[in-house]
Kinemage of the C-alpha trace (Angstrom):
@kinemage 1
@onewidth
@group {chain A} dominant
@subgroup {mainchain}
@vectorlist {calphas} color= white
{ca met a 1} P 30.536 115.785 -71.075
{ca gly a 2} L 33.532 113.471 -73.028
{ca gly a 3} L 34.294 109.818 -73.502
{ca cys a 4} L 35.978 108.005 -71.047
{ca gly a 5} L 39.031 105.944 -72.512
{ca gly a 6} L 42.052 106.684 -73.979
{ca gly a 7} L 40.132 106.920 -77.206
{ca val a 8} L 38.626 109.698 -78.866
{ca ser a 9} L 36.321 109.900 -81.277
{ca gly a 10} L 34.520 111.644 -83.864
{ca glu a 11} L 36.249 113.673 -86.765
{ca ile a 12} L 36.286 116.791 -84.428
{ca gly a 13} L 38.126 115.246 -81.834
{ca gln a 14} L 40.338 113.131 -83.780
{ca ala a 15} L 41.268 116.497 -85.584
{ca cys a 16} L 41.877 117.957 -82.449
{ca met a 17} L 44.453 115.179 -80.887
{ca ala a 18} L 46.262 115.022 -84.294
{ca gly a 19} L 46.557 119.123 -84.805
{ca gly a 20} L 49.725 119.636 -82.384
{ca arg a 21} L 48.564 122.232 -79.780
{ca asn a 22} L 50.394 121.266 -76.525
{ca ala a 23} L 46.731 121.820 -74.572
{ca ala a 24} L 45.296 118.662 -76.464
{ca asn a 25} L 44.341 116.117 -74.983
{ca pro a 26} L 41.784 113.114 -74.637
{ca gln a 27} L 39.522 115.131 -71.786
{ca leu a 28} L 39.367 118.446 -74.132
{ca cys a 29} L 38.728 116.681 -77.177
{ca ser a 30} L 36.410 114.447 -75.909
{ca cys a 31} L 34.639 117.175 -74.840
{ca ile a 32} L 34.984 118.906 -77.581
{ca gln a 33} L 33.405 116.480 -79.820
{ca gly a 34} L 30.771 116.337 -77.469
{ca val a 35} L 29.820 119.948 -77.729
{ca ala a 36} L 30.059 119.329 -81.740
{ca asn a 37} L 27.717 116.826 -81.531
{ca gln a 38} L 25.131 119.142 -80.017
{ca ser a 39} L 26.208 122.457 -82.178
{ca leu a 40} L 26.724 121.044 -85.639
{ca ser a 41} L 25.610 118.876 -88.526
{ca gly a 42} L 27.346 115.616 -89.770
{ca ala a 43} L 28.553 118.214 -92.601
{ca asp a 44} L 29.745 121.256 -89.729
{ca gln a 45} L 31.531 118.712 -88.146
{ca arg a 46} L 33.342 117.237 -91.173
{ca arg a 47} L 33.891 120.533 -92.334
{ca ala a 48} L 35.377 121.536 -88.832
{ca ala a 49} L 37.892 119.173 -88.579
{ca arg a 50} L 39.310 120.251 -91.395
{ca leu a 51} L 39.854 123.741 -90.273
{ca phe a 52} L 41.576 121.996 -86.904
{ca ser a 53} L 44.378 121.190 -89.211
{ca asp a 54} L 44.309 124.008 -91.975
{ca pro a 55} L 44.380 127.350 -90.961
{ca asp a 56} L 43.964 129.283 -94.468
{ca glu a 57} L 40.895 127.415 -95.361
{ca ala a 58} L 39.692 129.073 -91.970
{ca gln a 59} L 41.157 131.748 -92.588
{ca ser a 60} L 39.270 131.861 -96.673
{ca thr a 61} L 36.181 130.809 -94.649
{ca arg a 62} L 35.853 133.514 -92.578
{ca val a 63} L 36.554 136.303 -94.959
{ca ser a 64} L 34.151 135.112 -97.610
{ca asp a 65} L 31.536 136.937 -98.631
{ca arg a 66} L 29.196 133.553 -100.085
{ca ala a 67} L 26.275 133.002 -97.603
{ca gly a 68} L 27.032 129.591 -97.131
{ca asp a 69} L 30.647 129.873 -95.762
{ca glu a 70} L 28.806 133.008 -94.377
{ca ala a 71} L 26.592 130.804 -92.193
{ca phe a 72} L 28.814 128.323 -91.220
{ca trp a 73} L 31.454 130.366 -89.793
{ca ala a 74} L 28.069 131.949 -87.890
{ca arg a 75} L 27.404 128.151 -86.717
{ca tyr a 76} L 31.232 127.371 -86.058
{ca arg a 77} L 32.045 130.734 -84.166
{ca ala a 78} L 28.982 129.423 -81.864
{ca phe a 79} L 29.885 126.018 -81.770
{ca ala a 80} L 33.845 127.225 -80.760
{ca asn a 81} L 32.310 129.777 -77.927
{ca arg a 82} L 30.019 126.712 -76.003
{ca ala a 83} L 33.050 124.564 -76.409
{ca glu a 84} L 35.436 127.289 -74.822
{ca ala a 85} L 32.965 127.618 -72.153
{ca ile a 86} L 32.189 124.177 -70.828
{ca cys a 87} L 35.561 122.172 -71.856
{ca arg a 88} L 37.888 124.707 -69.855
């Protein structure tokens, strides 16, 4: 599912690599980006990429009562669950 080669493309893939997590590697982050390409709009991908580097934004989005935030969080969780299942 992921890309070949050393570079990771896409906002989520790049955020994954830059996030400082020990498990992050080009193969995993490319796979996650591939799932994002299938699951999230470009705007949702940009917003989700910010969550990798800003846990406070992730938390405030998760607990928000705003309809737009709730809808985004549902899409994001569906993406995350799918990525976890596919990119192991």
